[in-house]
N, C-alpha and C positions, 0 to 999 in steps of 0.2 A: 227465348231471354235474350237481348242484348249481349254476347259474347265478353268485351270487353272494353267498360266503356269509360272510363279516364283514361287509359293507355291509347286508345283512337283516340281520342282527344288530342293529347300530347303530341300524336304525330303531325295532328294538322297545326301547330301552334312552334314547336321549336325550331322556325329558323329565326323567329326576332331575337331567340332566346340567342342562338348564336351568335347572332348579328350584333350584339350588345356586349356580349363578350370577347370580341373581335376588337372591340376599340382600345382592350386594355391589356389581352395576354399575347404574351411571346415566349418562346421555347426555342433550344435548341434540341437538334437531332444527334441520338447516339448510336451509329450503328451496330455497337458489339453490346447487345443486350447479352444478361447471364438469367438464366433461368430460375425462378424460385421456386426453392425445394424446404418443404415441411422439417422442421426439426423432431426430433423425436420429445425433447423439453418442449414440444408445444401443451397449452393449457387447454385452448382450444381446436385450434386448426389440425383437422384429422389428413385432409388430404387436398392437392391442387391437381387440378388435370388444365393442360394446358388446350385451349379451344382451337383457338385461331390468331396466326398475324395479319392486321391489316397494311394497307401500305397508304402513304398517302394518296396514291393513283386511285386506289381502288373508292377510299374514304370520299376523296374528290368527286368522282361519280357519282357516288348515292347523296354528295352534296347538289352536286349540279342537278339532279331528278327536281330536287325541293327548288334553288334558288341558284344559279348561274352566277351570279353576284358573290356567292359565298365562297366560288371554291379556288379565289389565290389566296384566302387566309387560312386553309388546312395549314396546322403547323407541324402536328408530327405523327409520325405510325404509329398504331398501338397495337398490344398486345393484350389476348382476353383470355383471362380462365376463370373457370368454376371451381368452388371451394365449400369442401364439406367442413362442418363445424359440428363440435359439442353442442348442447342449450338444453333446455326444460322447456319439456312440454307443458299445455294448462292444468297438470295432473302431478305437477311435479317430477315427474320420470326423466329420463334423461332419454332424449332422440339427438339424431344425427338431421340438422338442417344444413340449408345450400343457400349459395348466391354466387354472384359475378364480380369479380374484378378487372376493372377495365383499364390499364398502367400507358400512360404515355410514354412513347421508345425518347426520353429528354435526360438530359445531364444536368438541368437544371433541380434544385429542390422544389417539391411541387407540394402544392395542399391537396386537403381532401375533401371531397364531398361525398358524405352518406344520404344517399337519394331513396326515399321508402316510397315505391310505386302504388300509384291508383289500384282500384277494384279491380281485380282481374278474374274468371271464374273458368278460365281452359290453364292447366299444367304446361302448354304451349307456348303460354305467355310469360311465365317465369321468367325473370333476368339469368338466369345460370343454361337455359337452353337456347339463350342468344339467337332465335328466330329473326328471320328476317321482317324487318318492320316492326318487330315489337319495341316497347320504350327502351329495353336496355343496348338495343342493338341500333337503333337509331340516336336518341338522347343521350345515352350512354356513350357509346361512342365518338360521336362528336366532341362533346367535353372534353373528353379525355383527352383527346385529337390537340383540344385547344389547350389541352395543360393542366391537367385536373387528375390526381386519381380517382378513380370512382368506383366507388364500394355502393352495393346494389341486391339487399338482402332478398332471398325469396318471399319470406313469411314463411312461418308452419303450415303446410298444409299443400305447398307448391316442393317442385325439384327433389332433393334426395326424402321431403318427408310429406310427398303426397299420398303417403298410403290414411296418412291421418286427416281429418275434417279441419279447415280453415276457420281459424278461432276469430271470426269475422268484428273488427273494431270492439276486440277485446284487449284493455290498455295492457294490464301485465304481462301477458304473453307476446303481445306487438313490443313493448321497449325490451324484454328481456331475452326475447330472441333477436331482435337488430344490435342489440347490445353485444352480445354473445357473438355477432358476426364482424363487427367492430374487432373485437378484440383479434378472432382468429384475420381479420385482414392484417391489422398490426403485426403479427405474430408472423406473417406470409412476406411481408416487407421486410423485418427485420431478418428473415433468412436467405435474402437474395443481395446484390449489391448494382443493379443495375437502375434501378428507381431511387430518387433519395426523397423521403417524406421529410417537409422541414415541420412536422409535427403541430400544423393548425388544422383543425378538424371545422368543417361547416355541416349542415342539417335541412335538407329541403323535401318537400313533398305536399302532393295536390292531393284533394277528397280522402280517400280512406289513407293516405300515403301524408298529407296533412295532421290526420289524428293519429299517425304513429310516429309521425315526425315529433310534435309536441307530446307524446309520452316517450317517447325517446330521449326527449331532453330534457324533461323531467328525473328520468334514472339518473343521466350521466349527470345532472348537477346535484341529487342529494346522497346517491352511491360511489359514482365511479367518477369525481370531478379529479382525482389526483391521477386520474390515468390517460387522461385525456385534453388537450387545451383547445376546448368548445372557446369557437370565436365568434358565429351567428347562426341563427336558426330562423328558417323561412316556412311558415303555413302557410297553406294554401285550401281555406274552405273545407275545414275538418268539423265533425260533427263535437266538439269539446265539451261541452255541454249536455250529457245525455239525458239529464233530468229534466231539463226546459224540455227538450228534443222531444222526449217521449209524453212529455203532456201535451205538447202541442198536435203530434202524429195523434194522439188518441179521441181528442177534443175536436179537432176541427178538420174542416174541410179543405184537403189537399189535392194532389195533381192524379189524375186517373192511368198516367201512364205504369206500363206495365213492369217496364225496367228497374225503375225508381221505387214502387212498390216491391218488386221482388229483394231489393237491400235492407229495406225497412224488416222483411217477413225476415231475412239472414238475419240478421241482427238480433231479433227476439226466440228463432229459435237458437242460435249460438247462446243465449245468456240463459235460454232453459236449460241446453246441454252441460254446459259450462257451471251450473250455480246448484247442478242438481237438484233445479226442481221438480223435473220429467212430469210434468203434465200433459197429460192427453191435449190434442189438439181440439180438442172438443172443449175444453176450458176457454180455449183461448178465441175464438174461431165461430162465426155461425154456422149452418149449412147453407149450403151445398161447399162453402170454404174448406171446411174443418178436412172434411174427408177427402177434398182434392189435395189440399196441401200435405194430408198423413200420406199420401199413396206418391206424389209428384215433389214434395218439398218446396224450394224455391224457386221449380222451374214453372212453378203452378201459376197461369198467368192471371194479374188479378188488373181488370181494368175498369176500378172505381174507386172511390177515396179510400184508403186505406181504412180511415176509422170506422168505415161502414162495416165492414166484414168483422171486427169484433166484438164479441158480446157483452150487451150491456153492464152484464155483472163482473165481468174483468176490469171494465174501464172504469168502473165504481169504485172497486177493491184498491185500483191504481190511486186513483181521487181521494179516496180518506183515509189512504194508506195501510189497509188492511191485509192486502196481500203485502206483506213484509220482505220474504223471500224476494218477487221479482224488483219491487220499489227497490230493496239495497243490493241487488245485482247492479240496477242501472246507474245507483250510485256510486257504485265502487268505479265504474267506469270515466266517472267523470274527469277531464283533465284541463278544466279552467281555472278554477279557484286555488291559486297556488302563486310564487313570487318566483317569478324566473328571477336569475343574474345575467344570464348571458343574452344579450340584445336579439329582440326578437321583433319578428312583423310577422302580421296575419293579414294576408290579403283574404277578400271575399266581395263579393258581387252582390249587392243589397235588391236582388230579386232573384235571386240560386233559387229555385222551384223544389230541388231537392235535399242541400242541406242549408238551412236557410241561415240567414246574415244575422239573428241574433245569437247564432252560436259564438259569432268570434268578436260582436260588441260584448256578449257577457263575458267572454274570458280577458278579454282589453278591460273593463271596465273594474273586473274582480283586480287581477294583478297590479293595477295601479291604484287600487284601493291599498291594499296589501305594503306598495312601497317599491313595488318595482320602477328600474329607473330607465330601462332603453326598451320600450315593448309599444308597438304601434301598428293601429288597421290601419290599412290601407285600400279602403273603401273605391268599388268598382262603382259606380253609379250606372244603374240598369243592367248591370251585369248577369248575366246568368252562370251554372254551375258550367256549361261550355265556354261560353264567349268571354269570360274573365281571366280563362288562363294564360293568355296570353301576357295581360297584366302582369300575373305570379309571375311567369319568368323572364321578364324583361327587369320587372324589378327587384327579382333573386337576385338577379347578375351583378344589376347597380349597385345591391346594400353587398355582395358578398365583397366585390371589388374597391367600395368604398376606403378611403385610407386607415380610418378611424377603426376600422374590423380586421388592419390586417396583424 
């Protein structure tokens, strides 16, 4: 199975994103940083671990490997930290989670971007592991160098919480764990003097990160608006309308790409576990897929349309609503039918074969119907899940830099 679908795609397209940012961002250096130190009074932050300094020369070298044209625009050295913090798992139990915080060495007041990463299947790709070539080490480092405090949650199931299963596409836990990461990052910044935060917060993410960003935005607006000055949110190609997505996947002939089907399977198995439906694989799947999935889980290759491996009885129960447990589980993860107060942009390719375009169409239509004042769908004509990332990245930066959202 493809190890890291969305993060791989980000590495291919971050150069245009940085180029757009260069037009707007300028920061000054500060050669005497003070290390952040967790306080005993912290409610969320447990520990911060310094990972590395990256000099302007080191960052420039990394930039040059992709585009020598960008090397003269690297602004600041950066300092990279791994933080651990308190959050709750899907069962409500307190656990320790982690993430990366990447800080520019600058004496200017800086804005913060919380970046929710795309789908990963290997712990090595988690932001706090900061492996070379990972989304955080490339995308995050360069953004920080150009003048943003970057907060990169690992999500439950990676980093410090790697012994727990990742709650893939589970709205509530993605929202709560990323919000708690922001709270911990806020405590980290409060405990140091090297970096000044101007209290402005922006949110961004693509694919699972787009879904996580929308989930986080909703939770901040509804439960933590007094804690954060949320200025704008950019969501790319997320599966916001889970109910419509489910109906489409079970009733339509979709692609036969095994790496795509593994993600549909991952969602199904995650909801079965979290909502304690506890159905055997034979309830959901025809043989020989039921036995294979019971043994291999999401690693089992599925090279046919996902709808063809599902039992007709299961599909009927979903279509007529008699499987109330699964129908309700899906509905609990819808995150499209609400009224955002924060300026919001949804980017999506209208030829996306993995996360279908109607997810963003349905979300924007529902939000505007409810009276959302500043929500817009940016359609990428002919865009696929991978080819639309460039438009998302460049558009997100222009959006965040717009004087209306400062």
